[in-house]
C-alpha positions as protocol buffer text, in pm:
chain_id: "A"
residue {
  index: 1
  type: MET
  ca { x: 0 y: 0 z: 1 }
}
residue {
  index: 2
  type: LYS
  ca { x: 124 y: 349 z: -92 }
}
residue {
  index: 3
  type: ASN
  ca { x: 254 y: 561 z: 196 }
}
residue {
  index: 4
  type: TYR
  ca { x: 135 y: 913 z: 124 }
}
residue {
  index: 5
  type: LEU
  ca { x: 290 y: 1055 z: 444 }
}
residue {
  index: 6
  type: GLU
  ca { x: 634 y: 948 z: 317 }
}
residue {
  index: 7
  type: ASP
  ca { x: 554 y: 1112 z: -21 }
}
residue {
  index: 8
  type: LEU
  ca { x: 458 y: 1432 z: 159 }
}
residue {
  index: 9
  type: ALA
  ca { x: 777 y: 1421 z: 365 }
}
residue {
  index: 10
  type: TYR
  ca { x: 973 y: 1382 z: 42 }
}
residue {
  index: 11
  type: ALA
  ca { x: 784 y: 1676 z: -116 }
}
residue {
  index: 12
  type: PHE
  ca { x: 878 y: 1895 z: 183 }
}
residue {
  index: 13
  type: MET
  ca { x: 1242 y: 1793 z: 141 }
}
residue {
  index: 14
  type: MET
  ca { x: 1237 y: 1895 z: -222 }
}
residue {
  index: 15
  type: ILE
  ca { x: 1145 y: 2257 z: -143 }
}
residue {
  index: 16
  type: ARG
  ca { x: 1457 y: 2465 z: -95 }
}
residue {
  index: 17
  type: ASN
  ca { x: 1334 y: 2812 z: -2 }
}
residue {
  index: 18
  type: LYS
  ca { x: 1099 y: 2976 z: 243 }
}
residue {
  index: 19
  type: ASP
  ca { x: 873 y: 3150 z: -16 }
}
residue {
  index: 20
  type: ASP
  ca { x: 812 y: 2826 z: -205 }
}
residue {
  index: 21
  type: MET
  ca { x: 744 y: 2642 z: 123 }
}
residue {
  index: 22
  type: LEU
  ca { x: 490 y: 2904 z: 231 }
}
residue {
  index: 23
  type: LYS
  ca { x: 324 y: 2889 z: -107 }
}
residue {
  index: 24
  type: PHE
  ca { x: 307 y: 2508 z: -84 }
}
residue {
  index: 25
  type: PHE
  ca { x: 151 y: 2533 z: 265 }
}
residue {
  index: 26
  type: ASP
  ca { x: -107 y: 2773 z: 127 }
}
residue {
  index: 27
  type: GLU
  ca { x: -183 y: 2542 z: -162 }
}
residue {
  index: 28
  type: ILE
  ca { x: -232 y: 2216 z: 31 }
}
residue {
  index: 29
  type: PHE
  ca { x: -348 y: 2325 z: 376 }
}
residue {
  index: 30
  type: THR
  ca { x: -653 y: 2520 z: 481 }
}
residue {
  index: 31
  type: LYS
  ca { x: -606 y: 2849 z: 668 }
}
residue {
  index: 32
  type: ASN
  ca { x: -720 y: 2673 z: 986 }
}
residue {
  index: 33
  type: GLU
  ca { x: -465 y: 2389 z: 939 }
}
residue {
  index: 34
  type: ILE
  ca { x: -188 y: 2643 z: 887 }
}
residue {
  index: 35
  type: LYS
  ca { x: -299 y: 2832 z: 1196 }
}
residue {
  index: 36
  type: LYS
  ca { x: -281 y: 2513 z: 1403 }
}
residue {
  index: 37
  type: PHE
  ca { x: 68 y: 2433 z: 1276 }
}
residue {
  index: 38
  type: GLU
  ca { x: 178 y: 2789 z: 1351 }
}
residue {
  index: 39
  type: GLU
  ca { x: 24 y: 2771 z: 1698 }
}
residue {
  index: 40
  type: ARG
  ca { x: 207 y: 2448 z: 1779 }
}
residue {
  index: 41
  type: TRP
  ca { x: 536 y: 2591 z: 1657 }
}
residue {
  index: 42
  type: LYS
  ca { x: 481 y: 2911 z: 1860 }
}
residue {
  index: 43
  type: LEU
  ca { x: 429 y: 2719 z: 2182 }
}
residue {
  index: 44
  type: LEU
  ca { x: 730 y: 2496 z: 2114 }
}
residue {
  index: 45
  type: THR
  ca { x: 941 y: 2806 z: 2052 }
}
residue {
  index: 46
  type: HIS
  ca { x: 834 y: 2974 z: 2375 }
}
residue {
  index: 47
  type: LEU
  ca { x: 902 y: 2654 z: 2567 }
}
residue {
  index: 48
  type: PHE
  ca { x: 1241 y: 2620 z: 2402 }
}
residue {
  index: 49
  type: LEU
  ca { x: 1328 y: 2978 z: 2497 }
}
residue {
  index: 50
  type: GLY
  ca { x: 1254 y: 2901 z: 2863 }
}
residue {
  index: 51
  type: GLU
  ca { x: 906 y: 3041 z: 2917 }
}
residue {
  index: 52
  type: LYS
  ca { x: 701 y: 2864 z: 3185 }
}
residue {
  index: 53
  type: GLN
  ca { x: 416 y: 2637 z: 3076 }
}
residue {
  index: 54
  type: ARG
  ca { x: 152 y: 2824 z: 3274 }
}
residue {
  index: 55
  type: GLU
  ca { x: 269 y: 3158 z: 3128 }
}
residue {
  index: 56
  type: ILE
  ca { x: 233 y: 3022 z: 2775 }
}
residue {
  index: 57
  type: ALA
  ca { x: -110 y: 2880 z: 2850 }
}
residue {
  index: 58
  type: LYS
  ca { x: -230 y: 3211 z: 2984 }
}
residue {
  index: 59
  type: LYS
  ca { x: -64 y: 3428 z: 2716 }
}
residue {
  index: 60
  type: PHE
  ca { x: -197 y: 3229 z: 2421 }
}
residue {
  index: 61
  type: ASN
  ca { x: -511 y: 3077 z: 2576 }
}
residue {
  index: 62
  type: LEU
  ca { x: -386 y: 2720 z: 2527 }
}
residue {
  index: 63
  type: SER
  ca { x: -455 y: 2407 z: 2727 }
}
residue {
  index: 64
  type: LEU
  ca { x: -179 y: 2278 z: 2952 }
}
residue {
  index: 65
  type: CYS
  ca { x: -226 y: 1941 z: 2779 }
}
residue {
  index: 66
  type: LYS
  ca { x: -98 y: 2079 z: 2447 }
}
residue {
  index: 67
  type: ILE
  ca { x: 190 y: 2256 z: 2622 }
}
residue {
  index: 68
  type: THR
  ca { x: 288 y: 1949 z: 2825 }
}
residue {
  index: 69
  type: ARG
  ca { x: 315 y: 1743 z: 2505 }
}
residue {
  index: 70
  type: GLY
  ca { x: 551 y: 2005 z: 2363 }
}
residue {
  index: 71
  type: ALA
  ca { x: 753 y: 2011 z: 2682 }
}
residue {
  index: 72
  type: LYS
  ca { x: 797 y: 1635 z: 2666 }
}
residue {
  index: 73
  type: ILE
  ca { x: 923 y: 1660 z: 2310 }
}
residue {
  index: 74
  type: LEU
  ca { x: 1177 y: 1928 z: 2406 }
}
residue {
  index: 75
  type: LYS
  ca { x: 1306 y: 1733 z: 2708 }
}
residue {
  index: 76
  type: ASN
  ca { x: 1460 y: 1494 z: 2454 }
}
residue {
  index: 77
  type: LYS
  ca { x: 1766 y: 1684 z: 2330 }
}
residue {
  index: 78
  type: LYS
  ca { x: 1790 y: 1436 z: 2041 }
}
residue {
  index: 79
  type: SER
  ca { x: 1440 y: 1511 z: 1910 }
}
residue {
  index: 80
  type: ILE
  ca { x: 1426 y: 1668 z: 1567 }
}
residue {
  index: 81
  type: THR
  ca { x: 1217 y: 1953 z: 1707 }
}
residue {
  index: 82
  type: TYR
  ca { x: 1478 y: 2037 z: 1967 }
}
residue {
  index: 83
  type: GLN
  ca { x: 1755 y: 2019 z: 1709 }
}
residue {
  index: 84
  type: LEU
  ca { x: 1570 y: 2249 z: 1467 }
}
residue {
  index: 85
  type: LEU
  ca { x: 1494 y: 2508 z: 1738 }
}
residue {
  index: 86
  type: SER
  ca { x: 1857 y: 2489 z: 1852 }
}
residue {
  index: 87
  type: GLU
  ca { x: 1971 y: 2565 z: 1499 }
}
residue {
  index: 88
  type: ILE
  ca { x: 1721 y: 2848 z: 1453 }
}
residue {
  index: 89
  type: TYR
  ca { x: 1806 y: 3013 z: 1788 }
}
residue {
  index: 90
  type: LYS
  ca { x: 2178 y: 2937 z: 1811 }
}
residue {
  index: 91
  type: GLU
  ca { x: 2274 y: 3300 z: 1754 }
}
residue {
  index: 92
  type: LYS
  ca { x: 1982 y: 3457 z: 1937 }
}
């Protein structure tokens, strides 16, 4: 059986610049789906930068459940998410 998630991952890997990636997001995801991805990345970023879970929940009106999941991901320094955020914020 065809694995469409693997195909999608490969499509993401083929895109080499931010503008094309944003255009691709806009083409294949709804505005609401994009908003949810952005919200998840925002909370992961704030956690990575050291903000407290309760502060994030209050600031962005998010459930502690969502934030706890993100915190668990970031506890693993070998997670891809942690590595990406480390690369993005290495100079900041």
